[in-house]
Structures are given as C-alpha cells and as structure tokens.
Steps between C-alpha positions, in 0.01 A plus 500: 500500500709598203588860622679592185205392285271700728728808473484477120111483522504808725710685257279407206197625704674827575486430881883555514739649248754294304817630678717233660297350783651400841300263713535281815289232656324585829398276779143401410426246767416149425262551204540839331797573275609869490746708311592863540571691175716819512397555863167618361282210397407177672412194292306239694379158392270239670198301424266697275216514754742639757628773261147588393392532858790732576440708185132549610602611844764745371253644245224535762717703733717682245431832675704372805851654522609190686451246216709444189347601171421226245690584183419191296309171550563219257170410334495145642619625837828312490677800633448855612727810485468768767691801621779439750461655855846591631575460869564227758297216635660544838232602748612723784320355796361755756361700209169297474264778567631719216526199263133404554385851466682525164348170390144600588518840342699382192321175423226368720290821474484441128351150536184441296213258552463214244164484319368162384767312690477112478667412832718619789873456579753369251383547136620157386331324806203718590286429807118568527561745792768702659449311822565175314825643361625599845402168660691314229809720558478449874479119460806513265696715758412248775665223312828698512470645852417162658609492872673837486168634643262336754194326362256759651687771313434327163130444609462860605609656176290247294196586710551868441489441116206266516292735719579830322252646243664632184268714306735752334520544131777308321799706393802418285792459734879470456492174702865488585534842654797456735842653548658241290321665207566863601757735355653762728691821402648723757320300769152567343274258326539569125367190326289186529579212261392133425119494559341162546144636471225409734128588498407599859484740784734799468615482866662170403781671314553749781514225768722293273751798475480563880574135582768458227777593733516412871574857624249733655201268486290711740149635515624854475680442170203318328255757638706785349518327162128432487432869578640593158281244307226678304335199341146493625373144527274372774745253650843662443560614855249277698660206690841662415693322775343163425618547137837590625525167696402306191765686290764447766415133523554460119825694527628271779451206256688688229775594748559142597518396129713788369658696784529281808751732658217747563282249678576599851402866431182381334418274797524813723273694276258209485478473877442878522209490250364166621488619866331834397221324310463201741471735811279757313758771552425672165 
C-alpha cells in the first residue's frame, strides 16, 4: 500500500485537510496493512472482498458506539478509512462480567437478521447450515488439539453439534469478537475492531468473547452476560451450555495455535465445563 498516494487521494476527496500529515504503521496481523494518520484516522488495506465485508458490517451497525465509523471506502474496496478509537488493547482480567455486559449492550443487542442470505458461516466459504459450519470448525480444531484432550472429549463435543437443532434466524455477526480485538479505556470496554463477519447465531459472538480469555470461565459469568441480551430468537438461549462447550473447544484449538502459554488454564476450564455437561449438572 502506497500510504502517501492514499493520503493525497483522501485530501483530494476532502476526507482530511491538506495540512502536513503525520502517520505511522500499525500492527495489522499477517494479512491487513494499517496506518494511523494524525492519531485520528485508520487506513486499512486487504483483499477487496475482505474490505467490502468489513465495510458492510460497520455500516450495518453504525449506531453502535463501540465500532469505528467508516469515513471513506475506496470504490474498488482496496482500502477503507475509519475513525481511530483511542485506548489500550490490554484486557484487565477479573473484569469479564463488566466487559461482557458492555459488549452485549453496546454491540450485540444491535444485531440484525440477514434477509435473503445465501449461506451460513464465513461469507467467502458459506455452508448450507449453521450446524455444518460448526462441525467444520470443530473438525479443524481437532486437528490442532490432537492428544491434548482424550478421544471421548473430541467425540462428545462433536456429538453435541451433530445432535443440536439450530432453527434461529441468521444474523450478521462480528465473527472475531474476542479480547484481542477489544479496546479498553479506564478499564472499560470502549471499542471493538477488526470484524471478520459471519452469518449465524448471535450467541456465537457472546460465547466467543466469553471464551477469548482463560479467566472467569464459569456458569455464573455467562448467565449474567446472557441476561442482558435482548435479541429475541428462538434458539438464542436454549442449549446455552452445550454451545459454550463448543465455543470453548474451538478456543482451545486457537489457544494451542496462538497462545500456548494459556493452555493449562483452558484445560482447567474445559474439564469444568465437560464434567458439568457429561454429568448433567447443568
């Protein structure tokens, strides 16, 4: 990405004024390229279908005070410019209850159903059903987890997904709704960035956030978070703990791949939830 060329385009489109412009490159992960201009604007480039998907998500939920505002989208979706959310990405563990409450009230309760959808799950690799999407994700996680969990643990979570009926309406979800994409200010959740949109069950994003750090992974915390959810769909709250186990399994796979130092904490959480469900203690 030629950032100086883009800055000139933004000036010509009156997105920013022509005064001397300071900018710095941000950490955009392995694919996205990001620049921060004047500590006010973020320029992000990626594959056009990725940028278009992000623009659609941000426009769909522009009333949420947790999301950045789209200021400009290049017509071929080579890049996007959005408002910078100040704060820190450092999550203060032991504050999960308040974080999830803020997420539900500030973003998830704004979620909308998707009319005329053509599939479930990732927009670039849609599945016919939400169940198929989850089963594919479980099988992918199993390849990473391997012998870290006993075979009957793998079989148990797969059987839950295979036997569960999913009849909820499809919603447009963030898809990567974890603490690694949250901005905090004064210890409170103040922003959610970098959506990887998914079409699916709204509870998916809440469980994703709940499982995205290994602290406070208890029934009490998820029950409290769900109590603030106002979306009314038939299956949102049914089989909640089974859905938590699926979400936690997927997170164990992500942990091994990206944050192996957290694995022992996740193993403890897994045993807690697995035993609750296997012993019918919920």
